[in-house]
C-alpha positions in Angstrom: 61.0 70.5 -101.7 59.3 67.9 -99.6 61.4 65.3 -97.7 59.7 62.0 -97.1 61.3 60.1 -94.3 62.0 56.4 -94.7 61.5 54.3 -91.6 62.6 50.7 -91.3 62.4 48.2 -88.4 64.7 45.7 -86.8 62.8 42.8 -85.1 63.9 39.7 -83.2 63.8 36.3 -84.7 60.7 35.4 -82.7 58.8 38.4 -83.9 59.7 37.7 -87.5 58.5 34.1 -87.0 55.2 35.2 -85.5 54.6 37.6 -88.4 55.3 34.9 -91.0 53.4 32.1 -89.2 50.8 33.7 -87.0 48.8 31.6 -84.6 45.2 31.4 -86.0 42.7 31.2 -83.2 39.6 29.2 -84.2 37.2 31.6 -82.7 33.4 31.3 -82.9 31.5 34.6 -82.8 28.0 34.1 -81.5 27.1 37.8 -81.3 23.9 39.1 -82.8 26.0 41.2 -85.2 27.9 38.1 -86.4 24.7 36.1 -86.8 23.1 38.9 -88.8 26.1 39.1 -91.1 26.0 35.4 -91.6 22.2 35.6 -92.4 23.0 38.3 -95.0 25.6 36.1 -96.6 23.3 33.1 -96.8 20.5 35.2 -98.3 23.0 36.4 -101.0 24.0 32.8 -101.8 20.4 31.6 -102.0 19.3 34.6 -104.2 16.4 35.3 -101.8 16.0 39.1 -102.4 13.3 39.5 -99.8 15.5 38.1 -97.0 18.6 39.9 -98.3 16.8 43.2 -98.1 15.4 42.4 -94.7 18.8 41.6 -93.2 20.5 44.5 -94.9 17.9 47.0 -93.6 18.3 45.5 -90.1 22.1 45.8 -90.3 21.8 49.5 -91.3 19.2 50.2 -88.5 21.0 48.5 -85.7 24.7 48.9 -86.5 25.3 51.9 -88.8 27.7 54.3 -87.2 29.0 51.8 -84.6 32.4 51.5 -86.2 31.6 48.2 -88.1 29.1 49.6 -90.5 29.6 52.8 -92.5 26.6 54.5 -94.1 28.3 57.4 -95.9 26.3 60.5 -96.9 26.5 61.5 -100.6 29.0 64.3 -101.2 27.5 67.8 -101.4 26.6 68.9 -104.9 28.5 72.2 -104.6 31.8 70.6 -103.5 35.1 71.5 -105.2 36.8 68.1 -104.8 36.3 64.7 -106.5 34.2 66.3 -109.2 33.3 64.8 -112.6 34.0 67.6 -115.1 32.8 66.1 -118.5 29.2 66.1 -119.6 29.8 64.4 -123.0 32.4 61.8 -124.2 35.1 63.1 -126.5 36.8 61.2 -129.3 40.6 61.0 -128.9 42.4 62.6 -131.9 45.5 60.4 -132.0 46.1 58.2 -135.0 46.9 54.6 -134.3 50.7 53.9 -134.6 50.1 50.8 -136.7 53.7 50.7 -138.0 54.9 49.8 -134.5 51.8 48.0 -133.3 51.2 50.6 -130.5 48.3 52.9 -130.3 48.6 56.2 -128.4 45.6 56.7 -126.0 46.9 59.8 -124.2 49.5 62.3 -125.5 50.5 64.3 -122.5 52.5 63.7 -119.3 51.2 60.8 -117.1 51.2 60.9 -113.3 54.3 59.4 -111.8 54.6 57.0 -108.9 53.5 58.2 -105.4 55.8 58.3 -102.3 56.0 55.1 -100.3 57.8 53.6 -97.4 59.9 51.7 -98.3 59.1 51.8 -102.0 57.1 54.1 -104.3 53.6 53.1 -105.4 53.9 52.3 -109.1 50.5 51.1 -110.2 49.1 54.3 -111.7 47.6 53.1 -115.0 45.0 50.4 -115.5 43.0 48.6 -118.3 39.8 46.6 -117.8 37.3 44.9 -120.1 33.6 44.1 -120.1 32.1 40.8 -121.3 31.2 42.4 -124.7 34.8 43.0 -125.4 34.8 46.8 -124.8 38.0 48.1 -123.2 38.4 50.8 -120.5 41.5 52.6 -119.3 42.2 54.8 -116.3 45.2 57.1 -115.7 46.3 60.2 -113.8 47.5 63.3 -115.6 51.0 64.7 -115.2 50.1 66.8 -112.1 48.0 63.9 -110.6 45.1 66.2 -110.0 42.8 64.6 -112.6 41.7 61.0 -113.0 40.9 60.4 -116.7 38.9 57.4 -118.2 38.9 56.2 -121.8 36.8 53.6 -123.6 37.3 51.6 -126.8 34.5 49.7 -128.5 36.7 48.3 -131.4 39.5 46.4 -129.6 41.7 49.4 -129.1 41.7 50.8 -132.7 40.2 54.1 -131.5 39.5 55.6 -128.0 37.0 58.0 -126.5 37.6 60.0 -123.4 34.5 59.4 -121.3 35.3 61.3 -118.0 37.8 63.5 -116.2 37.5 63.7 -112.4 39.2 66.5 -110.6 40.8 66.0 -107.2 40.3 69.6 -106.2 42.5 72.6 -105.8 45.6 71.9 -103.6 45.0 68.1 -103.7 46.2 65.2 -105.7 45.4 61.5 -106.2 47.8 59.3 -104.3 46.4 56.4 -106.3 43.2 54.9 -107.8 41.7 51.6 -108.8 38.6 50.6 -110.7 36.7 47.5 -111.8 33.8 46.8 -114.2 30.5 45.1 -113.2 27.5 43.8 -115.1 24.4 45.6 -113.9 20.9 46.5 -115.0 21.0 48.5 -118.2 24.6 47.6 -119.2 27.9 47.8 -117.4 29.0 50.0 -114.6 32.3 51.4 -113.2 33.2 51.0 -109.6 36.2 53.0 -108.4 38.1 53.9 -105.3 40.6 56.7 -104.9 42.8 58.2 -102.2 43.0 62.0 -102.4 45.6 63.9 -100.3 46.8 67.5 -99.8 49.8 68.4 -102.0 51.6 69.4 -98.8 51.1 66.2 -96.9 51.1 63.5 -99.5 50.3 60.5 -97.2 47.3 62.2 -95.6 44.8 60.5 -98.0 41.0 60.3 -97.7 39.4 57.3 -99.4 36.3 57.8 -101.7 34.2 55.3 -103.6 32.2 56.2 -106.8 30.4 54.5 -109.6 29.3 55.6 -113.0 28.0 54.3 -116.3 30.5 53.3 -119.0 29.8 56.5 -121.0 31.0 58.5 -118.0 27.5 59.6 -116.9 25.8 59.1 -113.5 28.9 59.8 -111.4 28.0 59.1 -107.8 30.7 59.5 -105.1 30.8 59.0 -101.3 33.4 59.0 -98.6 34.5 55.7 -97.2 37.5 56.4 -94.9 38.4 59.8 -93.4 41.8 59.6 -91.6 42.2 60.5 -87.9 44.6 63.4 -87.1 48.1 62.6 -88.1 47.0 59.6 -90.2 46.3 58.8 -93.8 44.7 56.1 -95.9 46.3 55.3 -99.2 47.2 52.5 -101.6 43.5 51.7 -102.3 42.5 48.6 -104.3 39.0 47.4 -105.4 37.3 44.3 -106.9 33.8 43.1 -107.5 32.0 39.8 -107.6 29.6 41.0 -110.2 30.5 38.3 -112.7 29.1 35.6 -110.4 26.1 37.4 -109.0 23.1 39.3 -110.1 23.2 43.1 -109.8 21.0 43.1 -106.7 23.5 40.7 -105.0 26.8 42.3 -106.3 29.4 43.2 -103.7 32.3 45.6 -104.0 35.4 45.0 -101.9 38.1 47.6 -101.1 41.4 47.6 -99.1 43.9 50.3 -98.2 46.9 51.0 -95.9 46.2 53.2 -92.8 49.5 54.9 -92.0 51.4 57.6 -90.2 50.9 60.7 -92.3 54.5 61.8 -91.7 56.5 58.6 -92.0 54.2 56.6 -94.3 54.5 53.6 -92.1 51.3 51.4 -92.0 49.7 50.5 -88.7 46.8 48.4 -90.1 45.0 47.4 -93.3 41.3 48.4 -93.3 39.0 46.5 -95.6 35.3 47.0 -96.4 32.7 45.5 -98.6 29.5 47.1 -99.9 26.4 44.9 -100.5 24.4 47.8 -102.1 26.6 49.7 -104.5 28.4 51.9 -102.1 25.4 52.9 -99.9 26.6 50.8 -96.9 30.1 49.5 -96.1 30.8 46.7 -93.7 34.3 47.0 -92.2 37.0 44.7 -91.0 40.8 44.7 -90.6 42.9 42.4 -92.8 45.9 42.8 -90.6 47.4 45.2 -88.0 50.7 45.9 -86.3 52.9 45.6 -89.4 54.0 48.0 -92.2 51.9 46.5 -95.0 51.8 48.1 -98.4 51.4 47.3 -102.2 47.9 45.8 -101.6 45.8 43.9 -104.1 42.3 42.4 -103.4 40.2 39.7 -105.0 37.6 37.1 -104.2 37.2 33.4 -104.9 34.5 31.0 -103.8 33.0 32.6 -100.7 36.2 34.2 -99.5 38.1 37.5 -99.9 41.8 37.6 -100.4 44.2 40.6 -99.7 47.7 40.4 -101.0 50.3 42.6 -99.3 54.0 43.2 -98.8 55.7 44.0 -95.5 59.2 44.9 -94.5 59.3 43.6 -90.9 62.9 42.6 -91.6 64.4 45.7 -93.3 66.5 43.7 -95.7 63.9 41.1 -96.6 60.5 42.2 -97.7 57.8 39.5 -97.7 54.6 38.8 -99.5 51.5 37.7 -97.5 48.1 36.6 -98.6 45.4 37.2 -96.0 41.9 35.7 -96.4 38.6 35.2 -94.7 35.1 34.0 -95.6 32.4 36.6 -96.2 30.3 35.1 -93.4 33.1 35.8 -90.9 33.9 39.3 -92.2 33.8 41.9 -89.4 33.4 39.4 -86.6 35.9 38.1 -84.0 37.0 35.3 -86.4 40.7 35.7 -87.4 41.9 36.1 -90.9 44.1 33.3 -92.2 47.4 33.7 -93.8 49.4 32.1 -96.6 52.9 33.0 -97.8 52.7 32.8 -101.6 56.4 33.3 -102.3 58.1 32.1 -99.1 61.7 32.6 -100.2 64.7 33.7 -98.3 65.1 36.7 -100.6 63.2 40.0 -100.7 59.7 39.6 -102.3 57.5 42.5 -103.4 55.4 44.0 -106.2 52.7 41.3 -105.9 49.7 41.0 -108.2 46.7 38.8 -107.5 44.4 37.3 -110.1 41.5 34.8 -110.3 40.1 32.9 -113.3 36.3 33.1 -112.9 35.7 30.0 -115.0 37.9 27.6 -113.1 38.5 29.4 -109.8 42.3 29.1 -110.4 44.3 31.7 -108.5 47.7 33.1 -109.1 50.1 35.6 -107.7 53.0 37.2 -109.7 55.8 39.0 -107.9 59.4 40.3 -108.0 62.2 38.5 -106.1 65.5 40.3 -105.5 68.1 37.5 -105.9 71.6 38.9 -105.1 70.6 42.4 -106.5 69.1 40.9 -109.6 65.3 41.3 -109.8 63.4 38.4 -111.4 59.7 37.6 -111.9 58.1 34.5 -110.3 54.6 33.3 -109.8 52.7 31.0 -107.5 49.3 29.4 -108.2 46.5 27.3 -107.0 44.9 25.5 -110.0 41.9 24.5 -108.0 41.8 27.7 -105.9 43.0 25.7 -102.8 46.3 23.9 -103.2 49.2 26.1 -104.0 52.4 25.6 -106.0 55.0 28.3 -105.3 58.1 29.8 -106.8 57.7 29.2 -110.5 60.1 31.3 -112.5 58.8 33.5 -115.4 61.7 35.9 -116.2 65.2 35.4 -114.8 67.6 37.1 -117.2 70.7 38.9 -115.9 69.1 42.3 -116.1 66.4 43.5 -113.7 62.8 42.3 -114.5 60.1 43.7 -112.3 56.7 45.5 -111.9 54.6 42.6 -113.1 50.8 42.7 -113.4 48.5 39.7 -113.7 45.0 39.2 -115.0 42.6 36.3 -114.9 40.4 36.3 -118.0 36.7 36.4 -117.0 35.4 34.5 -120.0 38.3 32.1 -120.9 38.5 29.0 -118.8 42.0 28.8 -117.2 43.5 31.8 -119.0 45.8 34.2 -117.3 47.8 37.1 -118.9 51.0 38.8 -117.6 52.9 42.0 -118.3 56.2 43.1 -116.8 59.1 45.5 -117.3 62.6 44.5 -118.3 65.1 47.2 -117.3 68.0 48.5 -119.4 70.4 51.4 -119.0 67.8 53.7 -120.6 64.0 53.4 -120.8 62.5 50.0 -120.0 60.9 47.4 -122.3 57.5 45.8 -121.6 56.8 42.1 -122.2 53.6 40.1 -122.4 53.1 36.4 -121.7 50.0 34.2 -121.5 48.7 30.8 -120.5 45.5 28.8 -121.0 46.5 26.5 -118.1 48.2 28.0 -115.1 49.7 24.6 -114.2 51.5 24.4 -117.6 53.2 27.8 -117.2 53.4 31.0 -119.2 54.5 31.1 -122.9 54.5 33.4 -125.9 56.9 35.9 -124.5 56.2 39.0 -126.7 57.8 42.4 -126.8 55.0 45.0 -126.3 57.0 48.2 -126.4 58.4 47.7 -129.9 59.5 51.3 -130.4 57.9 53.4 -127.7 59.8 52.3 -124.6 58.3 52.3 -121.1 58.9 54.6 -118.2 61.2 53.2 -115.5 58.9 54.1 -112.6 55.3 52.8 -113.5 54.0 49.3 -113.9 52.1 48.3 -117.1 48.6 46.9 -116.9 47.3 43.8 -118.8 43.9 42.4 -119.6 42.4 39.4 -121.5 39.2 39.9 -123.4 36.8 38.2 -125.9 35.4 40.0 -128.9 33.6 39.3 -132.2 31.7 36.3 -131.1 34.5 34.3 -129.6 37.9 35.7 -130.6 40.3 36.1 -127.7 43.1 38.6 -127.2 45.4 40.1 -124.7 46.0 43.8 -124.3 48.7 45.9 -122.5 48.9 49.6 -121.7 52.1 51.3 -120.5 53.3 54.8 -119.9 56.1 56.0 -122.2 59.5 57.3 -120.9 59.0 60.4 -118.9 56.4 59.3 -117.9 54.6 60.7 -121.0 52.1 59.3 -123.4 50.0 56.2 -122.7 50.5 53.4 -125.2 48.2 50.5 -126.0 49.2 47.2 -127.7 47.3 44.0 -128.2 47.7 40.6 -129.7 44.9 41.4 -132.1 46.5 44.6 -133.4 48.5 44.7 -136.6 52.2 45.2 -136.0 55.1 46.3 -138.2 55.6 42.8 -139.5 55.3 43.0 -143.3 56.8 41.0 -146.2 60.0 42.4 -147.7 59.0 41.5 -151.2 55.9 41.3 -153.3 56.6 37.7 -154.6 54.7 34.8 -153.1 57.2 32.0 -152.2 56.7 28.6 -153.6 57.7 26.9 -150.4 58.4 27.4 -146.7 62.0 28.1 -145.7 64.1 29.3 -142.8 67.5 30.8 -143.6 70.6 30.8 -141.6 71.0 34.0 -139.6 73.5 36.6 -140.7 76.0 37.5 -139.5 76.8 34.3 -137.6 78.6 34.3 -135.2 77.2 37.7 -134.2 77.5 40.4 -131.5 74.9 41.4 -130.4 72.5 41.8 -133.3 71.7 39.4 -136.1 69.0 39.1 -138.9 66.8 36.1 -139.5 65.1 35.6 -142.9 62.3 33.2 -143.7 59.5 32.5 -146.2 55.9 31.2 -145.9 53.8 30.2 -148.9 50.4 30.6 -147.3 48.5 33.0 -145.1 49.0 31.4 -141.7 49.9 31.8 -138.1 53.6 32.2 -137.7 55.8 31.6 -134.6 59.5 32.4 -134.5 61.2 31.8 -131.1 64.7 31.7 -129.7 65.9 29.0 -127.2 69.1 28.5 -125.2 71.1 25.3 -125.4 69.0 23.8 -122.6 65.8 24.3 -124.5 64.6 27.2 -122.4 62.6 29.8 -124.4 64.6 33.1 -124.5 62.6 35.3 -126.8 59.5 35.4 -129.1 60.3 37.3 -132.3 57.1 36.6 -134.2 53.8 35.2 -132.8 50.9 36.3 -135.1 49.0 35.7 -138.3 51.0 36.7 -141.4 50.4 36.8 -145.2 52.3 34.6 -147.6 55.7 36.2 -148.3 59.4 36.6 -147.5 60.2 38.1 -144.1 63.2 39.5 -142.2 63.4 40.0 -138.5 66.1 41.3 -136.2 67.2 39.6 -133.0 69.0 41.7 -130.4 71.0 39.6 -127.8 72.4 42.6 -125.9 71.1 41.1 -122.6 72.3 37.6 -123.2 75.6 35.9 -122.5 77.9 34.3 -125.1 76.9 30.9 -126.3 75.0 28.7 -128.6 71.3 29.5 -129.2 68.6 28.0 -131.5 65.7 29.6 -133.4 62.6 27.8 -134.4 60.1 28.7 -137.1 56.6 27.1 -137.0 53.9 27.9 -139.6 51.1 25.4 -140.4 52.7 22.0 -140.8 56.1 23.5 -141.4 58.8 23.6 -138.7 62.5 24.1 -138.8 65.3 24.9 -136.3 68.7 26.4 -136.9 71.7 27.2 -134.6 73.3 30.5 -134.1 76.4 31.6 -132.0 76.6 34.7 -129.9 80.2 35.9 -129.3 80.8 38.8 -127.0 
């Protein structure tokens, strides 16, 4: 078996302070290269295609191959690596698991997390959407030698496998990431992957590829080939296609360049392509530190890279690095913001932007006295930050959050995270239409098919059917095996227990009461309406969402499991139409 060494560092107090609060030099770069990049950026902003093409051609002619500008050659047609293997889409044969509200997309083993220093890389499944409401899913198979993509055109009811991309014999995918862009003729995938030899799992080479949303037109190229003894892994990608025309769409990628033996990062290379992967303009988001768990996004005219480092071995820290596009690749320094800024270890960060309002948010895990909790920080206007807002702080570990800013819904964000237990984990979903007001509607996603304890779920918000909104979550089942889908617009196993239509609304006392740890709550609604049934503690803090969906008139019965709660008084509240009622229950352990 392969032993992956784990290296940690011990630094002085001054070194730790310099990492957290670096001195930003206000450098002005007057080089011809810097001026040309700035001209290209201004041409993009103005939409002047003639000038944009002129400056891009000049950039390629003068600077391609000098280390700042990469102009990769297309991969050879007869290659045996990073190869698309499907010519035609294939309908998935799994039946929706409507009784549980979860739909099986993939029915085999799912690729597990990749080696990391100090922690494994866990973001191995992803869901995205386009502006027509179609959904797209990417995952790695159990041996991690094939990257598989699926598409649903009916809000997750059924799925079609559109492509399977082979890493090559003797190689595996360290990780992948993808995004969707509007372009001429429809929508287009942009993806980045890190492929490494099975025998040296950190020695990754980074590729970019794009293809149409039916899986055709796969076009790959190399972005970063590591030097001897090095590897480039942990890739992440985003695009600004929602705000720009296809001709002015940029793709942005980031990764960790690390020691291929120890997995310790030396610097974080970043690059953007102004022409769909034909040219890449490079920069370094940060050097010197062991930075990992990267995420990338853009807002206004700047690019943001979220990362974790463990300069202090016992205290991992989140850092948000950012720079304007016009200063990219020049001598101008990247700026830094500390989005968590706690005295406890912070990690597993996820970065999202709402395109309608420019609001930004970061979700992350904080290890507080060996208890992992989920927090978030946000900038409602994209500039001024509020930090350290609690999302999930129960006594069990809650971690591996992912965050999504809805493209078409002003102010909307959606969140998914894992709640650990002694066995397989549960996955929860929350949402907000105003990041300043906090996340609500805590909903159990994994109703029956519990989650693996090693991979993060993925979440997305989408609009369908001429204005209907929904949130969707995918997660790998215990193993990891099977990939499950659940959505706020899917039918769940919430059905009336009788065929009689009640004459009035009612909320019954739970039974048994007192209880330990499971109790049953019965209620009736006399009309087809939206129903909410939530549990609160004695301070009024929301503890659980038991029902949060449309329901037909009828009598219902739900079970509340308080295994993870402490003894005490709790309240449950039913809301349906104009009816609302609250009752008290007592948990005695």
